[in-house]
C-alpha positions in Angstrom: 51.9 -35.6 1.6 51.3 -37.0 -2.0 47.9 -38.4 -0.7 46.9 -35.0 0.5 47.6 -33.4 -2.7 45.9 -36.0 -4.7 42.8 -35.5 -2.3 42.9 -31.8 -2.9 43.2 -32.1 -6.6 40.3 -34.7 -6.7 38.1 -32.4 -4.6 38.9 -29.5 -6.9 38.0 -31.5 -10.1 34.8 -32.8 -8.3 33.7 -29.2 -7.8 34.6 -28.2 -11.3 32.4 -31.1 -12.5 29.6 -30.5 -10.3 29.4 -26.8 -11.6 28.8 -27.9 -15.1 27.2 -31.4 -14.8 24.8 -31.0 -12.0 21.4 -29.1 -12.8 21.1 -25.7 -11.2 18.3 -25.1 -8.9 15.3 -23.4 -10.6 14.5 -20.1 -8.8 10.7 -20.0 -8.0 8.7 -17.6 -10.1 7.4 -14.9 -7.8 3.8 -14.1 -8.4 2.7 -10.4 -8.4 1.0 -9.4 -5.1 -2.7 -9.4 -4.9 -5.0 -6.5 -4.4 -5.2 -7.0 -0.8 -1.5 -7.5 -0.4 -0.9 -4.1 -2.3 -3.5 -2.3 -0.2 -1.9 -3.4 3.0 1.5 -2.5 1.7 0.3 1.0 0.6 -1.1 1.4 4.1 2.2 0.6 5.7 0.8 -2.7 7.1 3.6 -5.1 5.7 3.6 -7.2 8.8 -0.2 -8.0 8.5 -0.9 -11.0 6.3 -3.8 -11.3 3.9 -5.2 -14.2 6.0 -5.1 -12.1 9.1 -6.9 -9.3 7.4 -9.6 -11.7 6.2 -10.0 -13.1 9.7 -10.3 -9.5 11.2 -13.0 -8.7 8.6 -14.9 -11.8 9.5 -14.5 -11.2 13.1 -15.8 -7.7 12.9 -18.7 -8.8 10.8 -19.5 -11.5 13.2 -19.4 -9.3 16.3 -21.6 -6.5 14.8 -24.0 -9.1 13.5 -24.4 -10.6 16.9 -24.9 -7.2 18.7 -27.5 -6.1 16.1 -29.3 -9.5 16.3 -29.5 -9.2 20.0 -31.0 -5.7 19.8 -33.3 -6.2 16.9 -34.1 -10.0 16.9 -34.3 -9.6 13.1 -32.0 -11.8 11.1 -32.1 -9.8 7.8 -31.2 -6.7 9.5 -28.3 -8.4 11.6 -27.0 -9.8 8.3 -26.9 -6.5 6.6 -25.1 -4.7 9.5 -22.8 -7.8 9.7 -21.8 -7.1 6.1 -21.2 -3.4 6.9 -19.1 -4.6 9.9 -17.0 -6.9 7.7 -16.2 -4.1 5.3 -15.3 -1.5 8.2 -11.6 -2.7 8.4 -11.2 -2.5 4.6 -12.5 1.0 4.7 -10.2 1.9 7.6 -7.1 0.4 5.7 -8.2 2.2 2.5 -8.3 5.5 4.2 -5.1 5.0 5.9 -3.3 4.0 2.6 -4.8 7.1 1.0 -3.4 9.4 3.8 -0.1 7.7 3.8 0.4 8.2 0.1 -0.7 11.8 0.5 1.9 12.3 3.3 4.6 10.8 1.2 3.8 12.9 -1.7 4.0 16.0 0.3 7.5 15.2 1.6 9.2 13.7 -1.5 10.0 17.1 -3.1 12.0 18.0 0.1 13.7 14.6 0.1 14.8 14.9 -3.5 16.0 18.5 -2.9 18.2 17.1 0.0 19.4 14.2 -2.2 20.3 16.6 -5.0 22.3 18.7 -2.6 24.1 15.8 -1.3 25.1 14.7 -4.8 26.1 18.2 -5.7 28.4 18.1 -2.6 30.2 15.2 -3.9 28.6 12.2 -1.9 28.1 9.0 -3.6 24.5 7.7 -4.3 24.5 5.2 -1.4 26.0 7.8 1.0 23.4 10.4 -0.2 20.5 8.0 0.3 21.7 6.8 3.7 22.0 10.4 4.8 18.3 10.8 4.3 17.9 8.7 7.4 19.0 11.7 9.5 18.6 14.6 7.3 15.5 13.7 5.3 11.8 14.3 6.1 10.5 12.5 9.2 8.0 10.2 7.4 10.8 8.9 5.1 13.6 8.5 7.8 12.7 4.9 8.8 12.7 3.7 5.2 16.2 5.2 4.3 17.5 4.0 7.7 16.5 0.4 6.7 18.2 1.0 3.2 21.5 2.2 5.0 21.4 -1.1 7.0 20.8 -3.2 4.0 23.5 -1.5 2.0 26.0 -1.7 5.0 25.3 -5.4 5.4 25.2 -6.6 1.8 27.1 -4.0 -0.3 24.6 -4.5 -3.1 23.1 -1.3 -4.2 20.6 -2.7 -6.6 19.2 -5.3 -4.1 19.0 -2.5 -1.4 17.0 -0.4 -3.8 14.6 -3.3 -4.5 13.9 -3.7 -0.7 13.6 0.1 -0.3 10.9 0.0 -3.2 9.0 -2.7 -1.4 9.1 -1.0 1.9 7.9 2.3 0.4 5.1 0.8 -1.7 4.7 4.3 -3.2 4.6 5.4 -7.2 6.6 8.3 -6.6 9.2 6.3 -4.6 9.4 3.8 -7.5 10.3 6.6 -10.0 12.9 8.0 -7.7 14.4 4.6 -7.0 14.5 3.7 -10.8 16.1 7.0 -11.6 18.8 6.4 -9.1 19.4 2.9 -10.3 19.9 4.0 -13.9 22.2 6.8 -12.8 24.3 4.4 -10.8 24.5 1.9 -13.7 25.3 4.3 -16.6 27.1 6.9 -14.5 24.5 9.7 -14.7 26.3 13.0 -15.1 22.7 14.6 -15.4 21.5 13.2 -12.1 21.5 16.6 -10.4 19.3 18.1 -13.1 17.1 15.0 -13.0 16.4 15.4 -9.5 15.8 19.1 -9.7 13.2 18.6 -12.5 11.5 15.8 -10.6 11.3 17.9 -7.5 9.6 20.7 -9.5 7.3 18.4 -11.2 6.1 16.7 -8.0 5.6 20.3 -6.4 3.3 21.3 -9.3 1.4 18.1 -9.3 0.9 18.3 -5.5 -0.3 21.8 -5.7 -2.8 20.9 -8.5 -4.1 17.8 -6.8 -4.6 19.8 -3.6 -6.8 22.3 -5.2 -8.9 19.6 -7.1 -9.2 17.6 -3.9 -10.5 20.7 -1.9 -13.0 21.4 -4.6 -14.4 17.9 -4.8 -14.3 17.2 -1.1 -18.0 18.4 -0.8 -19.1 15.8 -3.5 -17.2 13.0 -1.7 -18.6 13.9 1.7 -22.1 14.1 0.3 -21.9 10.8 -1.2 -20.7 9.2 2.1 -23.4 11.0 4.0 -26.2 9.8 1.5 -25.0 6.2 1.8 -24.8 6.2 5.6 -27.9 8.0 6.5 -30.5 5.2 5.6 -28.4 2.7 7.8 -28.2 5.1 10.7 -31.9 5.4 10.5 -32.3 1.6 10.3 -30.0 1.2 13.3 -32.1 3.5 15.4 -35.3 1.7 14.3 -33.8 -1.6 15.6 -34.4 -0.3 19.1 -38.1 -0.2 18.3 -39.2 -4.0 18.3 -42.6 -3.3 16.9 -41.3 -1.4 13.8 -38.2 -3.6 13.1 -40.1 -6.8 13.1 -41.6 -5.8 9.7 -38.2 -6.7 8.2 -38.4 -10.3 9.2 -40.7 -11.2 6.4 -39.6 -12.1 3.0 -40.8 -8.7 1.7 -38.7 -6.9 4.3 -35.7 -8.9 3.4 -36.1 -8.0 -0.2 -36.4 -4.4 0.7 -33.1 -4.5 2.6 -31.4 -6.4 -0.3 -32.6 -3.8 -3.0 -31.7 -0.9 -0.6 -28.2 -2.3 0.0 -27.6 -3.0 -3.6 -28.8 0.6 -4.7 -26.6 2.3 -1.9 -23.7 0.2 -3.1 -24.1 0.9 -6.9 -24.9 4.7 -6.3 -21.8 5.2 -3.9 -19.4 3.5 -6.3 -20.7 5.5 -9.4 -20.5 8.8 -7.4 -17.0 8.0 -6.2 -15.9 6.9 -9.6 -17.3 10.1 -11.2 -15.7 12.3 -8.6 -12.3 10.6 -8.0 -9.0 12.0 -9.2 -6.7 9.9 -11.3 -4.1 8.1 -9.1 -0.7 7.1 -10.2 -0.1 3.3 -10.4 3.1 1.6 -9.5 4.1 0.6 -13.1 7.8 0.0 -12.0 7.1 -2.3 -9.1 
């Protein structure tokens, strides 16, 4: 019996000594996500890796280049369309991210009103957020369902909010999450008023942005049409071997390079002039 007690005391002293004497493991510093990773997250493609997206772009470019080369037998033309094919997945993901953010922006006021009603009815913040998995807008239910599961498993409100922010990848969601975090930590008695003010602000912003986007849509569509038209004509010319062969020379390749550069610069300038300011994720 004495040996068992001595062993237990020795193990306890050893654990106390190791807590102070042994060096603590250094947590690795997490680097901020790159531009491609942020784009994939905004498009709701968290399961797609950046390497996988790069391979997809290269594969699309190679397929398009081979097809155009077989049709035109002109390497400069095939190379130009290979570059366009490689950029096609990026354009699709960018459009998907833009539509997703617009869709979330449209439903956030409803979700915030639902959350304010739940808080006003006496529910706790975790319960109110978990309730959005069934009572909230359809596009947000999956995110809050995952939050409810996280909080049920861990019981840690702050970490569950962090994972919710990562899944949402949305500037408006960042503001809502951080407001709820502060209200939870300091016991926000003004949470209901804060949520109502935020809902009104988001509705006004959405209404203004919709009017501006409807007015500028003609400029954006015109810029895209102006850039795409020459390349559609070139693609049709690829079916005429006697015409497309002229681009096999150094002069033809130079014409293609200058045309591609001009289209790229003109499109970027037009889009930059006509684009609306977008909210950044300053709280991510």
